[in-house]
PyMOL Python script that loads the backbone (N, CA, C, O; Angstrom):
from pymol import cmd

cmd.read_pdbstr("""\
ATOM      1  N   MET A   1     -32.670  30.943  15.295  1.00  0.00           N
ATOM      2  CA  MET A   1     -33.666  29.875  14.025  1.00  0.00           C
ATOM      3  C   MET A   1     -35.047  29.889  14.608  1.00  0.00           C
ATOM      4  O   MET A   1     -35.497  29.078  15.417  1.00  0.00           O
ATOM      5  N   SER A   2     -35.678  30.961  14.064  1.00  0.00           N
ATOM      6  CA  SER A   2     -37.502  30.339  14.206  1.00  0.00           C
ATOM      7  C   SER A   2     -38.415  31.133  12.968  1.00  0.00           C
ATOM      8  O   SER A   2     -38.028  31.902  12.088  1.00  0.00           O
ATOM      9  N   GLY A   3     -39.678  30.655  13.261  1.00  0.00           N
ATOM     10  CA  GLY A   3     -40.339  31.081  12.179  1.00  0.00           C
ATOM     11  C   GLY A   3     -40.597  30.199  11.227  1.00  0.00           C
ATOM     12  O   GLY A   3     -39.911  29.183  11.108  1.00  0.00           O
ATOM     13  N   THR A   4     -41.658  30.489  10.399  1.00  0.00           N
ATOM     14  CA  THR A   4     -42.146  29.676   9.430  1.00  0.00           C
ATOM     15  C   THR A   4     -41.662  29.891   8.318  1.00  0.00           C
ATOM     16  O   THR A   4     -41.510  31.074   8.012  1.00  0.00           O
ATOM     17  N   SER A   5     -41.226  28.748   7.266  1.00  0.00           N
ATOM     18  CA  SER A   5     -40.484  28.618   6.138  1.00  0.00           C
ATOM     19  C   SER A   5     -41.398  29.664   5.265  1.00  0.00           C
ATOM     20  O   SER A   5     -42.569  29.962   5.496  1.00  0.00           O
ATOM     21  N   PRO A   6     -40.645  30.098   4.309  1.00  0.00           N
ATOM     22  CA  PRO A   6     -40.710  30.534   3.026  1.00  0.00           C
ATOM     23  C   PRO A   6     -42.063  29.742   2.276  1.00  0.00           C
ATOM     24  O   PRO A   6     -43.047  30.339   1.838  1.00  0.00           O
ATOM     25  N   ASP A   7     -41.833  28.108   2.240  1.00  0.00           N
ATOM     26  CA  ASP A   7     -43.021  27.522   1.820  1.00  0.00           C
ATOM     27  C   ASP A   7     -44.074  27.182   2.780  1.00  0.00           C
ATOM     28  O   ASP A   7     -44.729  26.164   2.557  1.00  0.00           O
ATOM     29  N   GLY A   8     -44.292  27.786   3.666  1.00  0.00           N
ATOM     30  CA  GLY A   8     -45.819  27.921   4.622  1.00  0.00           C
ATOM     31  C   GLY A   8     -45.384  26.455   5.465  1.00  0.00           C
ATOM     32  O   GLY A   8     -46.334  26.127   6.176  1.00  0.00           O
ATOM     33  N   ARG A   9     -44.480  25.700   5.559  1.00  0.00           N
ATOM     34  CA  ARG A   9     -44.181  24.579   6.269  1.00  0.00           C
ATOM     35  C   ARG A   9     -43.852  25.615   8.062  1.00  0.00           C
ATOM     36  O   ARG A   9     -43.266  26.663   8.332  1.00  0.00           O
ATOM     37  N   LEU A  10     -44.678  24.482   8.946  1.00  0.00           N
ATOM     38  CA  LEU A  10     -44.507  24.741  10.587  1.00  0.00           C
ATOM     39  C   LEU A  10     -43.251  24.404  10.911  1.00  0.00           C
ATOM     40  O   LEU A  10     -42.890  23.278  10.570  1.00  0.00           O
ATOM     41  N   PHE A  11     -42.204  25.352  11.697  1.00  0.00           N
ATOM     42  CA  PHE A  11     -40.683  24.895  11.955  1.00  0.00           C
ATOM     43  C   PHE A  11     -41.115  24.505  13.333  1.00  0.00           C
ATOM     44  O   PHE A  11     -41.884  25.209  13.986  1.00  0.00           O
ATOM     45  N   VAL A  12     -40.609  23.365  13.776  1.00  0.00           N
ATOM     46  CA  VAL A  12     -40.875  22.864  15.389  1.00  0.00           C
ATOM     47  C   VAL A  12     -39.663  22.724  16.104  1.00  0.00           C
ATOM     48  O   VAL A  12     -39.820  22.390  17.279  1.00  0.00           O
ATOM     49  N   GLY A  13     -38.264  22.918  15.649  1.00  0.00           N
ATOM     50  CA  GLY A  13     -37.123  22.579  15.806  1.00  0.00           C
ATOM     51  C   GLY A  13     -35.792  22.426  15.132  1.00  0.00           C
ATOM     52  O   GLY A  13     -35.453  22.926  14.059  1.00  0.00           O
ATOM     53  N   GLU A  14     -35.216  21.796  15.786  1.00  0.00           N
ATOM     54  CA  GLU A  14     -33.903  20.770  14.903  1.00  0.00           C
ATOM     55  C   GLU A  14     -33.715  19.491  15.359  1.00  0.00           C
ATOM     56  O   GLU A  14     -34.314  18.959  16.294  1.00  0.00           O
ATOM     57  N   THR A  15     -32.835  19.004  14.643  1.00  0.00           N
ATOM     58  CA  THR A  15     -32.516  17.707  15.094  1.00  0.00           C
ATOM     59  C   THR A  15     -31.144  17.776  15.969  1.00  0.00           C
ATOM     60  O   THR A  15     -30.307  18.678  15.995  1.00  0.00           O
ATOM     61  N   VAL A  16     -31.167  16.876  16.485  1.00  0.00           N
ATOM     62  CA  VAL A  16     -30.036  16.724  17.494  1.00  0.00           C
ATOM     63  C   VAL A  16     -29.016  15.297  17.367  1.00  0.00           C
ATOM     64  O   VAL A  16     -29.510  14.255  16.935  1.00  0.00           O
ATOM     65  N   ASP A  17     -27.928  15.346  17.679  1.00  0.00           N
ATOM     66  CA  ASP A  17     -26.917  14.233  17.113  1.00  0.00           C
ATOM     67  C   ASP A  17     -26.970  13.376  18.885  1.00  0.00           C
ATOM     68  O   ASP A  17     -27.529  13.668  19.942  1.00  0.00           O
ATOM     69  N   GLU A  18     -25.971  12.116  18.389  1.00  0.00           N
ATOM     70  CA  GLU A  18     -25.945  11.427  19.316  1.00  0.00           C
ATOM     71  C   GLU A  18     -25.375  12.301  21.040  1.00  0.00           C
ATOM     72  O   GLU A  18     -25.664  11.933  22.179  1.00  0.00           O
ATOM     73  N   GLU A  19     -24.636  13.338  20.673  1.00  0.00           N
ATOM     74  CA  GLU A  19     -24.603  14.013  22.515  1.00  0.00           C
ATOM     75  C   GLU A  19     -25.717  14.740  22.644  1.00  0.00           C
ATOM     76  O   GLU A  19     -25.639  15.637  23.484  1.00  0.00           O
ATOM     77  N   HIS A  20     -26.588  14.649  22.152  1.00  0.00           N
ATOM     78  CA  HIS A  20     -27.892  15.859  22.060  1.00  0.00           C
ATOM     79  C   HIS A  20     -27.351  17.260  21.845  1.00  0.00           C
ATOM     80  O   HIS A  20     -27.842  18.139  22.552  1.00  0.00           O
ATOM     81  N   ALA A  21     -26.504  17.565  21.059  1.00  0.00           N
ATOM     82  CA  ALA A  21     -26.491  18.634  20.154  1.00  0.00           C
ATOM     83  C   ALA A  21     -26.757  19.097  19.033  1.00  0.00           C
ATOM     84  O   ALA A  21     -26.626  18.533  17.947  1.00  0.00           O
ATOM     85  N   ARG A  22     -27.141  20.144  19.251  1.00  0.00           N
ATOM     86  CA  ARG A  22     -27.835  20.643  17.528  1.00  0.00           C
ATOM     87  C   ARG A  22     -27.365  20.481  16.507  1.00  0.00           C
ATOM     88  O   ARG A  22     -26.142  20.523  16.369  1.00  0.00           O
ATOM     89  N   THR A  23     -27.888  20.335  15.870  1.00  0.00           N
ATOM     90  CA  THR A  23     -26.931  20.103  13.952  1.00  0.00           C
ATOM     91  C   THR A  23     -27.294  21.103  13.332  1.00  0.00           C
ATOM     92  O   THR A  23     -26.477  21.396  12.460  1.00  0.00           O
ATOM     93  N   GLY A  24     -28.326  21.905  13.390  1.00  0.00           N
ATOM     94  CA  GLY A  24     -28.639  22.973  12.463  1.00  0.00           C
ATOM     95  C   GLY A  24     -29.819  22.622  11.293  1.00  0.00           C
ATOM     96  O   GLY A  24     -30.337  23.458  10.554  1.00  0.00           O
ATOM     97  N   GLU A  25     -30.027  21.577  11.311  1.00  0.00           N
ATOM     98  CA  GLU A  25     -31.094  20.844  10.411  1.00  0.00           C
ATOM     99  C   GLU A  25     -32.296  21.297  11.121  1.00  0.00           C
ATOM    100  O   GLU A  25     -32.557  21.203  12.320  1.00  0.00           O
ATOM    101  N   ARG A  26     -33.067  21.869  10.041  1.00  0.00           N
ATOM    102  CA  ARG A  26     -34.370  22.237  10.614  1.00  0.00           C
ATOM    103  C   ARG A  26     -35.629  20.839  10.630  1.00  0.00           C
ATOM    104  O   ARG A  26     -35.666  19.901   9.834  1.00  0.00           O
ATOM    105  N   VAL A  27     -36.302  21.025  11.469  1.00  0.00           N
ATOM    106  CA  VAL A  27     -37.629  19.925  11.636  1.00  0.00           C
ATOM    107  C   VAL A  27     -38.580  20.673  11.219  1.00  0.00           C
ATOM    108  O   VAL A  27     -38.708  21.584  12.037  1.00  0.00           O
ATOM    109  N   GLU A  28     -39.655  20.822   9.995  1.00  0.00           N
ATOM    110  CA  GLU A  28     -40.413  21.147   9.682  1.00  0.00           C
ATOM    111  C   GLU A  28     -41.899  20.544   9.470  1.00  0.00           C
ATOM    112  O   GLU A  28     -41.680  19.471   8.907  1.00  0.00           O
ATOM    113  N   ILE A  29     -43.075  20.655   9.605  1.00  0.00           N
ATOM    114  CA  ILE A  29     -44.312  20.131   9.321  1.00  0.00           C
ATOM    115  C   ILE A  29     -45.069  20.475   8.121  1.00  0.00           C
ATOM    116  O   ILE A  29     -44.972  21.699   8.040  1.00  0.00           O
ATOM    117  N   ASP A  30     -45.776  20.042   7.139  1.00  0.00           N
ATOM    118  CA  ASP A  30     -46.392  20.355   6.278  1.00  0.00           C
ATOM    119  C   ASP A  30     -47.828  20.774   7.328  1.00  0.00           C
ATOM    120  O   ASP A  30     -48.366  20.065   8.179  1.00  0.00           O
ATOM    121  N   PRO A  31     -48.139  22.037   6.938  1.00  0.00           N
ATOM    122  CA  PRO A  31     -49.964  21.937   7.809  1.00  0.00           C
ATOM    123  C   PRO A  31     -50.750  20.761   7.152  1.00  0.00           C
ATOM    124  O   PRO A  31     -51.294  19.867   7.800  1.00  0.00           O
ATOM    125  N   ASP A  32     -50.748  20.850   5.948  1.00  0.00           N
ATOM    126  CA  ASP A  32     -51.649  19.845   5.687  1.00  0.00           C
ATOM    127  C   ASP A  32     -51.682  18.080   6.230  1.00  0.00           C
ATOM    128  O   ASP A  32     -52.590  17.249   6.211  1.00  0.00           O
ATOM    129  N   ASP A  33     -50.261  18.013   6.686  1.00  0.00           N
ATOM    130  CA  ASP A  33     -50.387  16.704   7.334  1.00  0.00           C
ATOM    131  C   ASP A  33     -51.088  16.986   8.624  1.00  0.00           C
ATOM    132  O   ASP A  33     -51.960  16.134   8.797  1.00  0.00           O
ATOM    133  N   LEU A  34     -51.042  17.775   9.502  1.00  0.00           N
ATOM    134  CA  LEU A  34     -52.168  17.919  10.791  1.00  0.00           C
ATOM    135  C   LEU A  34     -53.496  17.247  10.582  1.00  0.00           C
ATOM    136  O   LEU A  34     -53.940  17.585   9.485  1.00  0.00           O
ATOM    137  N   THR A  35     -54.274  16.448  11.199  1.00  0.00           N
ATOM    138  CA  THR A  35     -55.457  15.766  11.277  1.00  0.00           C
ATOM    139  C   THR A  35     -55.967  16.547  12.142  1.00  0.00           C
ATOM    140  O   THR A  35     -55.433  17.527  12.660  1.00  0.00           O
ATOM    141  N   THR A  36     -57.513  15.929  12.397  1.00  0.00           N
ATOM    142  CA  THR A  36     -58.648  16.803  13.494  1.00  0.00           C
ATOM    143  C   THR A  36     -57.748  16.312  14.864  1.00  0.00           C
ATOM    144  O   THR A  36     -57.806  17.154  15.760  1.00  0.00           O
ATOM    145  N   HIS A  37     -57.176  15.474  15.095  1.00  0.00           N
ATOM    146  CA  HIS A  37     -56.754  15.335  16.398  1.00  0.00           C
ATOM    147  C   HIS A  37     -55.137  14.936  16.414  1.00  0.00           C
ATOM    148  O   HIS A  37     -54.536  14.372  15.499  1.00  0.00           O
ATOM    149  N   GLY A  38     -54.715  15.273  17.395  1.00  0.00           N
ATOM    150  CA  GLY A  38     -53.252  14.359  17.738  1.00  0.00           C
ATOM    151  C   GLY A  38     -53.028  14.476  19.259  1.00  0.00           C
ATOM    152  O   GLY A  38     -53.858  14.923  20.052  1.00  0.00           O
ATOM    153  N   VAL A  39     -51.708  13.982  19.586  1.00  0.00           N
ATOM    154  CA  VAL A  39     -51.586  13.661  21.110  1.00  0.00           C
ATOM    155  C   VAL A  39     -49.917  13.853  21.207  1.00  0.00           C
ATOM    156  O   VAL A  39     -49.294  13.248  20.335  1.00  0.00           O
ATOM    157  N   ILE A  40     -49.222  14.537  22.058  1.00  0.00           N
ATOM    158  CA  ILE A  40     -48.043  14.508  22.414  1.00  0.00           C
ATOM    159  C   ILE A  40     -48.054  13.668  23.693  1.00  0.00           C
ATOM    160  O   ILE A  40     -48.766  13.929  24.662  1.00  0.00           O
ATOM    161  N   VAL A  41     -47.168  12.591  23.611  1.00  0.00           N
ATOM    162  CA  VAL A  41     -47.129  11.835  25.036  1.00  0.00           C
ATOM    163  C   VAL A  41     -45.283  11.498  25.426  1.00  0.00           C
ATOM    164  O   VAL A  41     -44.660  10.771  24.652  1.00  0.00           O
ATOM    165  N   GLY A  42     -44.918  11.812  26.067  1.00  0.00           N
ATOM    166  CA  GLY A  42     -43.672  11.159  26.908  1.00  0.00           C
ATOM    167  C   GLY A  42     -43.324  11.495  28.254  1.00  0.00           C
ATOM    168  O   GLY A  42     -44.115  12.059  29.009  1.00  0.00           O
ATOM    169  N   MET A  43     -42.126  11.155  28.584  1.00  0.00           N
ATOM    170  CA  MET A  43     -41.702  10.876  30.186  1.00  0.00           C
ATOM    171  C   MET A  43     -41.411  12.533  30.718  1.00  0.00           C
ATOM    172  O   MET A  43     -40.811  13.402  30.086  1.00  0.00           O
ATOM    173  N   THR A  44     -42.064  12.649  32.127  1.00  0.00           N
ATOM    174  CA  THR A  44     -41.760  13.709  32.692  1.00  0.00           C
ATOM    175  C   THR A  44     -40.042  14.604  31.908  1.00  0.00           C
ATOM    176  O   THR A  44     -38.916  14.215  31.600  1.00  0.00           O
ATOM    177  N   GLY A  45     -40.749  15.836  31.893  1.00  0.00           N
ATOM    178  CA  GLY A  45     -38.855  16.611  31.543  1.00  0.00           C
ATOM    179  C   GLY A  45     -38.739  16.175  29.869  1.00  0.00           C
ATOM    180  O   GLY A  45     -37.811  16.582  29.170  1.00  0.00           O
ATOM    181  N   SER A  46     -39.557  15.506  29.482  1.00  0.00           N
ATOM    182  CA  SER A  46     -38.795  15.113  27.880  1.00  0.00           C
ATOM    183  C   SER A  46     -39.550  16.396  26.725  1.00  0.00           C
ATOM    184  O   SER A  46     -39.405  16.318  25.505  1.00  0.00           O
ATOM    185  N   GLY A  47     -40.222  17.351  27.313  1.00  0.00           N
ATOM    186  CA  GLY A  47     -40.296  18.742  26.202  1.00  0.00           C
ATOM    187  C   GLY A  47     -41.396  18.523  25.439  1.00  0.00           C
ATOM    188  O   GLY A  47     -41.525  18.822  24.252  1.00  0.00           O
ATOM    189  N   LYS A  48     -42.447  17.817  26.384  1.00  0.00           N
ATOM    190  CA  LYS A  48     -43.966  17.878  25.237  1.00  0.00           C
ATOM    191  C   LYS A  48     -44.326  19.264  25.266  1.00  0.00           C
ATOM    192  O   LYS A  48     -44.345  19.786  24.151  1.00  0.00           O
ATOM    193  N   THR A  49     -44.713  20.249  26.553  1.00  0.00           N
ATOM    194  CA  THR A  49     -45.015  21.349  26.633  1.00  0.00           C
ATOM    195  C   THR A  49     -44.435  22.155  25.954  1.00  0.00           C
ATOM    196  O   THR A  49     -45.249  23.013  25.613  1.00  0.00           O
ATOM    197  N   GLY A  50     -43.001  22.451  25.377  1.00  0.00           N
ATOM    198  CA  GLY A  50     -42.241  22.685  24.962  1.00  0.00           C
ATOM    199  C   GLY A  50     -42.499  23.051  22.960  1.00  0.00           C
ATOM    200  O   GLY A  50     -42.433  24.063  22.262  1.00  0.00           O
ATOM    201  N   LEU A  51     -42.786  21.649  22.718  1.00  0.00           N
ATOM    202  CA  LEU A  51     -43.165  21.000  21.723  1.00  0.00           C
ATOM    203  C   LEU A  51     -44.501  21.481  21.354  1.00  0.00           C
ATOM    204  O   LEU A  51     -44.578  21.974  20.229  1.00  0.00           O
ATOM    205  N   GLY A  52     -45.527  21.443  22.034  1.00  0.00           N
ATOM    206  CA  GLY A  52     -46.829  22.093  22.224  1.00  0.00           C
ATOM    207  C   GLY A  52     -47.090  23.122  21.712  1.00  0.00           C
ATOM    208  O   GLY A  52     -47.938  23.336  20.845  1.00  0.00           O
ATOM    209  N   VAL A  53     -46.070  24.153  22.428  1.00  0.00           N
ATOM    210  CA  VAL A  53     -46.234  25.469  22.502  1.00  0.00           C
ATOM    211  C   VAL A  53     -45.471  25.890  20.902  1.00  0.00           C
ATOM    212  O   VAL A  53     -45.887  26.860  20.270  1.00  0.00           O
ATOM    213  N   ALA A  54     -44.695  25.302  20.553  1.00  0.00           N
ATOM    214  CA  ALA A  54     -43.806  25.139  19.479  1.00  0.00           C
ATOM    215  C   ALA A  54     -44.836  25.417  18.245  1.00  0.00           C
ATOM    216  O   ALA A  54     -44.917  26.328  17.421  1.00  0.00           O
ATOM    217  N   LEU A  55     -45.622  24.172  18.495  1.00  0.00           N
ATOM    218  CA  LEU A  55     -46.587  23.721  17.293  1.00  0.00           C
ATOM    219  C   LEU A  55     -47.856  24.847  17.224  1.00  0.00           C
ATOM    220  O   LEU A  55     -48.351  25.300  16.192  1.00  0.00           O
ATOM    221  N   LEU A  56     -48.137  25.083  18.252  1.00  0.00           N
ATOM    222  CA  LEU A  56     -49.506  26.395  18.601  1.00  0.00           C
ATOM    223  C   LEU A  56     -48.790  27.414  17.811  1.00  0.00           C
ATOM    224  O   LEU A  56     -49.352  27.991  16.880  1.00  0.00           O
ATOM    225  N   GLU A  57     -47.406  27.689  18.194  1.00  0.00           N
ATOM    226  CA  GLU A  57     -47.082  29.041  17.685  1.00  0.00           C
ATOM    227  C   GLU A  57     -47.270  29.129  15.916  1.00  0.00           C
ATOM    228  O   GLU A  57     -47.733  29.893  15.069  1.00  0.00           O
ATOM    229  N   GLU A  58     -46.651  27.948  16.003  1.00  0.00           N
ATOM    230  CA  GLU A  58     -46.434  28.549  13.997  1.00  0.00           C
ATOM    231  C   GLU A  58     -47.511  27.802  13.412  1.00  0.00           C
ATOM    232  O   GLU A  58     -47.367  27.619  12.203  1.00  0.00           O
ATOM    233  N   ALA A  59     -48.531  27.327  13.914  1.00  0.00           N
ATOM    234  CA  ALA A  59     -50.015  26.720  13.281  1.00  0.00           C
ATOM    235  C   ALA A  59     -50.616  28.254  13.398  1.00  0.00           C
ATOM    236  O   ALA A  59     -51.092  28.682  12.347  1.00  0.00           O
ATOM    237  N   LEU A  60     -50.655  29.097  14.485  1.00  0.00           N
ATOM    238  CA  LEU A  60     -51.565  30.286  14.363  1.00  0.00           C
ATOM    239  C   LEU A  60     -50.952  31.111  13.429  1.00  0.00           C
ATOM    240  O   LEU A  60     -51.796  31.774  12.826  1.00  0.00           O
ATOM    241  N   LEU A  61     -49.657  31.357  13.027  1.00  0.00           N
ATOM    242  CA  LEU A  61     -48.741  32.312  12.370  1.00  0.00           C
ATOM    243  C   LEU A  61     -49.284  31.592  11.011  1.00  0.00           C
ATOM    244  O   LEU A  61     -49.739  32.468  10.276  1.00  0.00           O
ATOM    245  N   GLU A  62     -49.385  30.376  10.461  1.00  0.00           N
ATOM    246  CA  GLU A  62     -50.083  30.099   9.239  1.00  0.00           C
ATOM    247  C   GLU A  62     -51.513  30.097   9.197  1.00  0.00           C
ATOM    248  O   GLU A  62     -52.056  29.691   8.170  1.00  0.00           O
ATOM    249  N   GLY A  63     -52.327  30.561  10.335  1.00  0.00           N
ATOM    250  CA  GLY A  63     -53.436  30.647  10.061  1.00  0.00           C
ATOM    251  C   GLY A  63     -54.410  29.486   9.975  1.00  0.00           C
ATOM    252  O   GLY A  63     -55.436  29.449   9.296  1.00  0.00           O
ATOM    253  N   VAL A  64     -53.908  28.517  10.798  1.00  0.00           N
ATOM    254  CA  VAL A  64     -54.164  27.196  10.892  1.00  0.00           C
ATOM    255  C   VAL A  64     -55.230  26.724  12.211  1.00  0.00           C
ATOM    256  O   VAL A  64     -54.610  26.768  13.274  1.00  0.00           O
ATOM    257  N   PRO A  65     -56.232  26.422  12.328  1.00  0.00           N
ATOM    258  CA  PRO A  65     -57.399  26.650  13.391  1.00  0.00           C
ATOM    259  C   PRO A  65     -56.841  25.632  13.961  1.00  0.00           C
ATOM    260  O   PRO A  65     -56.560  24.475  13.648  1.00  0.00           O
ATOM    261  N   THR A  66     -56.704  26.545  15.185  1.00  0.00           N
ATOM    262  CA  THR A  66     -56.246  25.361  16.419  1.00  0.00           C
ATOM    263  C   THR A  66     -57.023  25.553  17.932  1.00  0.00           C
ATOM    264  O   THR A  66     -57.544  26.554  18.424  1.00  0.00           O
ATOM    265  N   LEU A  67     -56.889  24.297  18.403  1.00  0.00           N
ATOM    266  CA  LEU A  67     -57.352  24.267  20.065  1.00  0.00           C
ATOM    267  C   LEU A  67     -56.507  23.190  20.480  1.00  0.00           C
ATOM    268  O   LEU A  67     -56.228  22.116  19.946  1.00  0.00           O
ATOM    269  N   ILE A  68     -56.151  23.743  21.592  1.00  0.00           N
ATOM    270  CA  ILE A  68     -55.025  22.624  22.656  1.00  0.00           C
ATOM    271  C   ILE A  68     -55.427  22.712  24.233  1.00  0.00           C
ATOM    272  O   ILE A  68     -55.655  23.609  25.045  1.00  0.00           O
ATOM    273  N   LEU A  69     -55.391  21.364  24.219  1.00  0.00           N
ATOM    274  CA  LEU A  69     -55.804  20.978  25.967  1.00  0.00           C
ATOM    275  C   LEU A  69     -54.813  20.631  26.651  1.00  0.00           C
ATOM    276  O   LEU A  69     -53.955  19.906  26.148  1.00  0.00           O
ATOM    277  N   ASP A  70     -54.726  21.035  27.827  1.00  0.00           N
ATOM    278  CA  ASP A  70     -53.659  20.723  28.736  1.00  0.00           C
ATOM    279  C   ASP A  70     -54.382  19.965  29.828  1.00  0.00           C
ATOM    280  O   ASP A  70     -55.102  20.621  30.580  1.00  0.00           O
ATOM    281  N   PRO A  71     -54.296  18.944  29.962  1.00  0.00           N
ATOM    282  CA  PRO A  71     -55.003  18.330  31.169  1.00  0.00           C
ATOM    283  C   PRO A  71     -54.399  18.215  32.640  1.00  0.00           C
ATOM    284  O   PRO A  71     -54.734  17.462  33.555  1.00  0.00           O
ATOM    285  N   LYS A  72     -53.560  19.040  32.595  1.00  0.00           N
ATOM    286  CA  LYS A  72     -52.619  19.170  33.805  1.00  0.00           C
ATOM    287  C   LYS A  72     -52.912  20.779  34.280  1.00  0.00           C
ATOM    288  O   LYS A  72     -52.318  21.255  35.247  1.00  0.00           O
TER     289      LYS A  72
END
""", "prot")
cmd.dss("prot")
cmd.show_as("cartoon", "prot")
cmd.util.cbc("prot")
cmd.orient("prot")
């Protein structure tokens, strides 16, 4: 399950339940909700890089100008 939605929303993953199993419910972001700045924070191993890569790929597929900085 990947790729942008027919309505142009950015697909970033699926919801998970209490046992950390995927529910199949898509999590999508409207490109118009993206502002000029954003930050992804979390503990080591929490999936920050994976989320960043997913956002970058989806934004590029929709033609959203994107600049990503990873200070590490």
